[in-house]
C-alpha positions in Angstrom: 114.0 185.7 82.0 110.7 186.5 83.7 108.0 189.0 82.6 106.6 191.3 85.3 103.5 193.1 84.5 101.9 195.6 87.1 98.9 197.8 87.1 99.9 201.7 86.9 96.9 203.9 87.0 94.8 202.9 84.3 97.7 201.2 82.3 99.7 198.1 82.8 103.6 198.4 82.8 106.0 195.7 82.5 109.7 194.5 82.9 111.9 191.8 81.9 114.1 190.4 84.5 116.2 187.6 85.9 115.2 186.6 89.4 117.3 183.8 90.8 115.3 183.5 94.2 111.7 184.5 93.4 109.7 183.8 96.6 106.6 184.1 94.8 103.6 186.7 94.2 101.6 187.7 97.4 98.1 187.9 96.1 94.6 187.8 97.8 92.5 184.6 97.6 90.8 184.7 94.2 86.9 184.8 94.7 84.5 186.0 92.2 80.6 185.7 91.7 78.3 185.7 89.0 75.6 187.3 91.2 74.9 191.0 90.2 75.5 193.5 93.1 71.8 194.0 93.7 71.2 190.3 94.5 74.0 190.0 97.0 72.8 193.1 98.5 69.1 191.7 98.5 70.1 188.6 100.2 72.5 190.4 102.7 69.5 192.6 103.7 67.3 189.6 104.4 70.1 188.3 106.8 71.0 191.2 108.7 73.2 190.6 111.6 72.3 191.5 115.2 69.2 193.7 114.3 65.9 193.1 112.7 65.4 192.9 108.9 66.0 196.0 106.8 62.4 196.1 105.5 60.9 196.1 109.3 63.6 198.4 110.5 63.1 201.2 108.0 59.4 200.8 107.6 58.1 204.4 106.8 61.3 206.1 108.3 61.6 209.6 108.6 64.6 211.9 108.5 67.0 209.2 107.4 70.7 210.0 107.0 73.1 207.8 104.8 76.7 208.3 105.7 79.4 207.2 103.3 83.1 207.9 103.1 84.9 210.1 100.5 86.7 207.2 99.1 83.2 205.6 98.1 84.4 205.3 94.5 87.2 202.9 95.7 84.9 201.1 97.9 82.0 199.9 95.4 79.4 202.0 97.3 78.2 203.6 94.0 77.1 199.9 93.0 75.2 199.3 96.0 73.7 203.0 96.6 71.0 203.0 94.1 69.7 199.5 95.4 69.7 200.8 99.0 67.5 203.8 97.8 65.3 201.4 95.9 64.8 199.1 99.0 64.1 202.1 101.1 61.3 203.2 98.7 59.6 199.7 98.7 59.8 200.2 102.6 57.7 203.4 102.1 60.5 205.7 102.5 60.3 208.4 99.7 63.7 210.2 98.4 62.5 213.3 100.1 63.3 211.6 103.5 66.8 210.6 102.9 69.9 212.7 102.8 73.6 211.5 101.9 76.5 212.9 104.0 80.0 212.4 102.6 82.5 211.8 105.4 85.7 213.7 104.8 88.9 214.1 107.2 91.0 216.3 104.9 90.9 218.1 101.6 88.7 220.4 99.8 85.2 219.9 99.1 84.3 217.8 95.9 83.1 219.4 92.8 79.9 218.2 91.1 81.9 216.0 88.7 83.7 214.3 91.8 80.5 213.7 93.6 79.1 212.0 90.6 82.1 209.7 90.4 81.4 208.9 94.3 77.7 208.2 94.2 76.6 208.4 90.7 74.6 210.9 88.7 71.3 209.3 89.4 71.8 209.3 93.2 72.8 212.6 93.2 69.6 213.8 91.5 67.4 211.6 93.7 68.5 213.0 97.2 70.1 215.8 98.9 74.0 215.3 99.2 76.1 217.2 101.9 80.0 217.1 102.5 81.6 217.1 105.9 84.2 219.7 106.7 86.2 218.9 109.7 87.3 222.6 110.1 83.8 224.2 109.7 82.8 224.8 113.2 79.2 225.9 112.1 78.7 222.4 111.3 80.0 220.7 114.3 78.1 220.1 117.8 79.9 218.8 121.0 78.2 215.5 121.9 80.6 214.3 124.8 84.2 213.1 125.6 86.3 210.1 125.9 87.7 208.6 129.0 90.9 210.4 128.3 89.3 213.6 127.8 89.2 214.3 124.1 86.1 216.3 123.2 83.8 214.4 120.5 82.7 217.2 117.9 80.2 215.6 115.2 78.4 216.9 112.3 75.3 218.4 113.3 73.4 216.4 110.6 74.0 213.3 112.6 72.3 214.9 115.7 69.5 216.0 113.4 68.7 212.7 111.8 66.1 210.4 113.3 67.8 207.4 112.0 71.5 207.2 110.5 72.7 204.3 108.1 76.4 203.7 107.4 77.5 202.7 103.9 81.0 201.6 103.4 83.6 198.9 102.4 85.7 197.0 105.1 89.4 197.2 104.8 92.5 196.8 106.6 94.2 200.1 108.0 97.6 200.4 109.4 96.7 202.6 112.4 93.1 201.6 113.1 93.2 198.0 112.3 90.4 198.0 110.2 88.7 200.9 108.0 85.1 201.5 107.3 82.0 200.9 109.4 81.7 203.0 112.6 85.0 204.9 111.2 82.8 206.6 108.8 81.1 208.3 111.8 84.5 209.0 113.4 86.7 210.2 112.5 85.0 210.5 109.3 82.5 213.0 110.5 84.2 214.6 113.4 85.7 217.9 114.2 89.5 218.7 113.3 90.5 218.7 117.2 88.6 215.5 117.9 90.4 213.8 114.8 94.0 215.3 115.5 93.9 214.4 119.3 92.7 210.7 118.9 95.2 210.0 116.1 98.0 211.6 118.0 97.8 208.5 120.3 99.5 206.7 117.3 102.8 208.7 117.7 105.8 207.6 119.7 106.9 211.1 120.4 110.0 209.9 122.1 111.3 208.1 119.0 109.3 210.1 116.5 107.7 207.1 114.6 104.4 205.4 114.9 103.5 203.3 117.8 104.6 199.6 117.5 100.7 198.4 117.7 100.0 200.4 114.4 99.4 197.4 112.5 96.6 196.4 109.8 94.3 194.0 111.6 95.3 194.7 115.2 92.5 195.9 117.6 93.9 194.4 121.1 96.1 197.0 122.6 95.2 199.7 120.0 94.5 202.9 121.9 93.3 204.5 118.7 90.8 201.7 118.0 89.7 201.9 121.7 89.4 205.6 121.9 87.4 205.8 118.4 85.1 203.1 119.8 84.4 205.1 123.0 83.8 208.4 120.9 81.4 206.5 118.4 79.1 205.5 121.2 78.4 209.3 121.8 76.2 209.0 118.7 75.6 205.4 117.2 74.4 204.5 113.7 71.1 202.2 113.3 72.4 200.2 110.4 75.4 199.2 108.3 75.8 198.1 104.8 79.3 196.9 104.2 80.5 195.6 100.5 83.5 193.7 100.4 85.4 193.8 97.0 88.1 191.6 95.2 91.2 192.8 93.6 89.0 193.4 90.4 86.8 195.9 92.0 84.0 193.5 91.8 81.5 193.2 95.0 81.6 189.7 96.1 79.8 189.9 99.4 77.9 192.3 101.5 77.5 192.3 105.3 74.5 194.3 106.8 72.9 194.7 110.2 74.2 196.3 113.4 76.9 198.6 112.6 79.4 197.2 115.0 78.4 193.5 114.7 78.4 193.4 110.8 81.6 195.1 110.7 83.3 192.6 112.9 81.7 189.8 110.8 83.1 191.5 107.7 86.7 191.9 109.4 86.9 188.1 109.5 86.2 187.7 105.8 88.8 190.8 104.9 91.4 188.8 107.0 90.6 185.5 105.1 91.0 187.1 101.8 93.7 189.7 102.2 95.9 188.4 105.0 98.8 186.5 103.4 101.0 184.3 105.5 104.8 184.4 104.7 107.7 182.2 106.4 110.4 184.7 105.4 111.1 188.3 104.5 112.6 189.3 101.3 115.8 191.3 100.3 113.7 192.9 97.4 109.8 193.5 97.2 108.3 194.9 94.0 104.9 196.2 94.9 102.1 198.1 92.9 98.9 199.4 94.5 96.8 197.6 91.9 96.2 200.5 89.6 93.4 203.2 89.7 91.7 204.3 92.0 94.1 202.9 94.2 97.0 204.9 93.4 95.3 208.1 92.3 97.4 210.1 94.8 100.2 209.6 97.2 98.1 209.7 100.4 95.8 206.9 99.0 98.6 204.9 97.6 100.7 204.9 100.7 99.0 201.7 102.1 100.5 199.5 99.4 104.1 200.6 100.5 103.2 200.1 104.1 102.1 196.5 103.3 105.2 195.9 101.3 107.3 197.0 104.3 105.7 194.0 106.2 107.3 191.5 103.9 110.9 193.2 103.5 113.8 192.8 105.5 115.1 195.8 107.6 117.5 197.4 105.0 116.1 195.8 102.2 114.9 197.4 99.0 111.3 198.2 97.7 110.4 199.0 94.3 107.0 201.0 94.8 104.9 201.4 91.7 102.0 204.3 92.1 101.2 206.6 89.4 99.7 209.3 91.5 98.2 211.2 88.5 96.3 213.7 90.9 99.5 214.3 92.8 100.3 214.1 96.5 96.6 214.7 97.6 97.2 217.5 99.9 98.7 220.9 99.5 100.4 220.7 103.0 102.0 217.1 103.4 105.2 217.8 101.7 105.9 220.6 104.4 106.4 218.0 107.1 109.7 217.1 105.2 111.1 220.4 106.0 111.5 219.2 109.6 114.2 216.3 109.3 115.9 217.3 112.4 114.6 215.6 115.2 114.1 218.6 117.6 112.4 220.8 115.0 110.1 217.9 114.1 109.2 217.3 117.5 108.3 221.0 118.0 106.1 221.1 114.9 104.3 218.1 115.9 103.4 219.3 119.2 102.3 222.9 117.7 100.9 221.8 114.4 99.6 218.1 114.6 97.3 216.8 112.0 96.1 213.6 110.7 98.6 214.0 107.7 101.5 214.0 110.4 100.9 210.2 111.1 101.3 209.5 107.3 104.4 211.6 107.1 106.1 210.1 110.0 105.1 206.6 108.7 106.5 207.6 105.2 110.0 208.9 107.1 109.9 205.5 108.9 109.9 203.8 105.7 112.6 205.9 104.1 114.9 205.2 107.2 114.3 201.5 107.2 114.3 200.6 103.5 115.7 201.6 100.3 112.8 202.8 98.3 112.9 203.3 94.2 109.6 204.8 93.3 107.9 204.4 89.7 105.5 207.6 89.5 104.3 210.5 87.9 104.8 212.7 90.8 107.7 215.1 90.1 111.2 214.0 90.7 111.7 217.0 93.2 108.8 215.9 95.4 110.0 212.2 95.6 113.5 213.1 96.3 112.0 215.6 99.1 110.5 212.8 100.7 113.5 210.6 100.5 112.3 208.3 97.6 114.9 207.4 94.7 113.1 208.3 91.3 113.1 205.8 88.3 111.6 206.6 85.2 110.2 202.9 84.4 109.6 199.7 86.0 112.5 198.1 84.1 115.0 200.8 85.3 113.6 200.6 88.9 114.0 196.8 89.0 117.5 197.0 87.4 118.6 199.7 90.1 117.0 197.5 93.0 119.0 194.4 92.1 122.2 196.2 91.6 121.4 198.0 95.1 120.5 194.8 96.7 122.3 191.9 95.2 121.7 189.8 92.2 120.5 186.9 94.0 118.0 188.8 96.2 115.2 186.9 97.4 112.3 188.8 95.9 108.5 189.1 96.5 106.1 190.6 93.7 103.0 192.1 95.2 100.6 193.3 92.3 97.8 194.0 94.7 99.6 195.9 97.5 96.8 198.1 98.4 94.8 195.0 99.7 97.4 192.5 100.2 98.6 192.4 103.9 101.7 189.9 104.3 101.9 188.7 108.0 105.0 186.7 109.3 104.1 183.2 110.3 106.4 180.7 112.1 104.2 177.7 111.4 
């Protein structure tokens, strides 16, 4: 018998199973450091990529805007932000000259408690914090358009700022290739029309699924990436600070400097850590997001399911472990599953396209391609509406999966599915 332990929210759940053909665990490279985040950041700022050193670049700066993503609590930003503010103070930039803008593409405004979780109580008291709302036209300003005619609407605070700095992690993303960096400016601080029209490029409207180039780590031939880059150049930031975290939520490196060049350098490290080569696909993949905060809600947790699909044979089975104590993460997401018939779905996509539509279509595609059993705090009715099979425990989920697949199913275990990206390798 084999004991499987997986993180589930803030807990660990387990099951005892007999796997006759376990292909192994797919985990990231384990890298850690004894250095505190402050020292890692200090060294990175002294070796800024493609630009002047931090202290010279921001000496006595005025009107500085720091832009950070809404998922900052997941990305280690709260670990480096106080030190960035301190370094700015040392460069004769007082807190009064600094503003924070939280980039958001969907969802309601954060409460004060949620903002404290994002940036920390001390930082919230030191500088003014603003939240982007892509639907608030009063916040937006037209700054140009892309080559394919998409208008670029951005938050006015970006235009009013004399200098802009991006703070974000760097992660794989199943549509844009990578997250963070310039993505924090756009789509993070863009208007709803800009976001929707750019991300609609990811949809194959003829076959009602994501385009085949929608893949983690893929930039070449990716029109969403290309269009986002064009839009970003309508208003560029001056500097980027990009922490890289391991699976234990510890910062192991920071890339700083020119926002695009530093992000590209960080991408290479992210690939080396989290892209895992596989030589065969499994009949059964058992995947956990890696626990909180990566499975706080379904919209966040979905990424682990997408990654598990890379490792699973078409028609195979996936056991998806995601607590989702905060629910779906959207009040409107489940409405997309009312349109199962292709023509009604196509009509709704054309008339009501949103960023959530890409995630809904991706979920539908996974449900069509795989047999997915989910262990979650989500209501069973919600899971069934999306097409998942509900299991009350990990043990029952795996027992069901082995019955559905076959007792000798070739099996992968992915305990860190949110970050781990399997890719097929012939060599």
